[in-house]
C-alpha positions in Angstrom: 4.1 18.9 0.6 3.3 17.8 4.1 3.4 21.5 5.4 0.7 22.4 2.8 -1.4 19.3 3.9 -1.2 20.4 7.7 -2.2 23.9 6.7 -5.2 22.5 4.9 -6.0 20.3 8.0 -5.6 23.2 10.3 -8.4 25.0 8.3 -10.7 21.9 7.7 -10.2 19.4 10.5 -8.4 20.2 13.8 -8.5 16.6 15.0 -6.4 15.5 12.2 -4.2 18.6 12.4 -3.5 18.1 16.0 -2.7 14.5 15.5 -0.2 15.3 12.8 1.4 18.5 13.6 4.3 17.2 15.6 6.0 15.1 13.1 7.0 15.1 9.4 5.6 12.8 6.7 7.1 12.2 3.2 5.6 10.7 0.2 8.0 9.4 -2.6 7.9 7.5 -6.0 9.6 4.1 -5.5 11.9 3.2 -8.6 11.0 -0.5 -8.7 7.3 -1.3 -8.9 7.9 -4.9 -9.6 9.8 -5.3 -6.4 7.3 -3.5 -4.5 4.4 -5.6 -5.6 6.3 -8.8 -4.8 6.7 -7.5 -1.3 3.0 -6.6 -1.1 2.1 -10.2 -2.1 4.7 -11.8 0.2 3.5 -9.7 3.1 -0.2 -10.3 2.8 -1.9 -11.4 6.1 1.3 -11.4 7.9 2.6 -9.2 10.7 5.1 -6.5 9.6 8.0 -8.5 11.4 7.0 -11.9 9.8 6.7 -10.2 6.3 10.2 -8.5 6.6 11.7 -11.7 7.6 10.1 -13.8 4.7 10.8 -11.1 2.1 14.5 -10.9 3.2 14.8 -14.8 2.6 12.9 -14.3 -0.8 15.3 -11.5 -1.8 18.2 -13.8 -1.2 17.1 -16.3 -3.9 18.0 -13.7 -6.6 21.5 -12.9 -7.9 20.6 -9.7 -9.8 17.8 -8.2 -7.6 14.3 -9.3 -7.7 13.0 -9.4 -11.3 10.3 -11.4 -13.2 12.6 -13.3 -15.5 14.5 -14.8 -12.6 11.4 -15.3 -10.5 9.9 -17.7 -13.0 13.1 -19.8 -12.8 13.1 -20.2 -9.0 11.6 -23.7 -8.3 8.5 -23.8 -6.0 10.3 -25.7 -3.4 13.0 -22.9 -2.9 10.1 -20.4 -2.6 8.3 -22.6 -0.1 11.6 -23.0 1.7 11.8 -19.1 2.0 8.4 -19.4 3.9 6.1 -18.4 0.9 2.7 -20.2 0.6 1.8 -22.1 -2.5 -1.1 -19.6 -3.0 1.3 -16.8 -2.9 3.8 -18.5 -5.3 0.9 -18.6 -7.8 0.3 -14.9 -7.3 4.1 -14.2 -7.6 4.3 -16.1 -10.7 1.1 -14.4 -12.3 2.8 -11.0 -11.5 5.9 -12.0 -13.2 4.2 -13.4 -16.3 2.0 -10.5 -16.7 4.9 -8.1 -16.3 7.1 -9.8 -18.9 4.1 -10.2 -21.4 3.4 -6.4 -20.8 -0.2 -7.4 -20.0 0.5 -5.1 -17.1 2.9 -2.3 -17.8 4.3 -1.4 -14.4 6.5 1.4 -15.6 3.6 3.2 -17.3 1.5 3.3 -14.1 3.0 6.6 -13.0 1.4 8.3 -16.0 -2.1 7.0 -15.1 -5.0 8.2 -13.1 -5.6 6.6 -9.7 -8.6 4.6 -11.0 -6.8 3.4 -13.9 -3.9 2.2 -11.8 -6.2 0.2 -9.6 -8.0 -1.4 -12.7 -4.6 -2.3 -14.1 -3.2 -3.9 -10.9 -6.3 -5.8 -9.9 -5.7 -7.8 -13.1 -2.8 -9.6 -11.1 -4.0 -12.5 -9.0 -3.6 -11.7 -5.4 -3.7 -7.9 -5.9 -7.0 -6.4 -4.8 -8.4 -2.9 -4.1 -6.5 -2.6 -0.8 -3.1 -3.6 -2.2 -3.5 -1.3 -5.2 -4.5 1.6 -3.0 -1.4 0.9 -0.8 0.7 1.0 -4.1 -0.7 4.3 -5.1 0.3 5.7 -1.6 3.6 4.2 -1.0 5.1 3.3 -4.4 3.6 6.1 -6.6 3.5 8.7 -3.8 0.0 9.8 -4.7 -1.2 12.4 -2.1 -5.0 12.0 -2.4 -5.7 8.3 -1.8 -7.9 6.8 1.0 -8.6 3.1 1.6 -12.1 2.8 3.0 -11.7 -1.0 3.5 -8.5 -0.7 5.7 -9.3 -1.8 9.2 -6.6 0.4 10.8 -7.9 3.4 9.3 -11.5 2.5 10.5 -10.2 1.8 14.0 -8.2 5.1 14.1 -11.1 7.1 13.0 -13.4 5.6 15.6 -10.8 6.2 18.3 -9.9 9.8 17.2 -13.5 10.9 16.5 -14.8 9.1 19.6 -17.3 6.8 17.8 -18.9 4.0 19.6 -18.6 1.7 16.4 -16.4 1.6 13.4 -17.4 4.2 10.8 -19.5 3.2 7.8 -18.2 4.0 4.4 -20.7 6.9 4.0 -19.4 8.4 7.3 -15.7 8.1 6.1 -16.6 9.6 2.7 -18.1 12.6 4.5 -15.1 13.0 6.7 -12.4 12.5 4.0 -14.1 15.1 1.8 -12.5 17.7 4.2 -9.0 16.1 3.8 -8.9 16.2 -0.1 -6.5 16.8 -1.9 -4.3 15.4 1.0 -6.2 12.2 2.0 -2.9 10.1 1.9 -1.3 12.2 4.5 -4.6 12.0 6.7 -4.4 8.2 6.4 -0.8 8.2 7.4 -1.6 10.4 10.4 -4.4 7.9 11.3 -2.1 4.8 11.0 0.5 6.6 13.2 -2.1 7.4 15.9 -2.4 3.6 16.2 1.3 3.1 15.9 0.6 0.8 12.9 1.8 2.7 9.8 2.3 0.1 6.8 5.9 -0.2 5.8 
């Protein structure tokens, strides 16, 4: 799919094309949406390295892989001991409860439209628009998603398109129209241009 995206960029936007033509990008669907969302919550407002360390400790608290039932049995002190804040513990428990009660059906998300997935996910405490957009890109492998609120993308656009200030949402909308239906790949190229691709 990336070859098709590059072909599209070559015809529509040479700046993005030239930035992305020398490497390969892959989108895939992740088999475990619950684990991915726990990782999203644990990693919020942390560097990639710190997030990976804490998530590694978090994963060791489970005997049978990260799952909602066992998460609710782990005492707060153990989660705190892994480096997770009280706020994030609340978010993780909310995610586990809503998953078990089927208030949020994580395994049905792959059949929903992007806007429906976002509506569903933001019901979970600690999951906002940005987190839902990252989930669409990196867990559901959706090729046409762009996060206007992402600072990295704003910085990369300003840098690549030689803007004095960060772009406004209106400017980004105009620019990203040229990238549809491959806006996710454009976003990945932009992050890569800053050496800052989300893991």
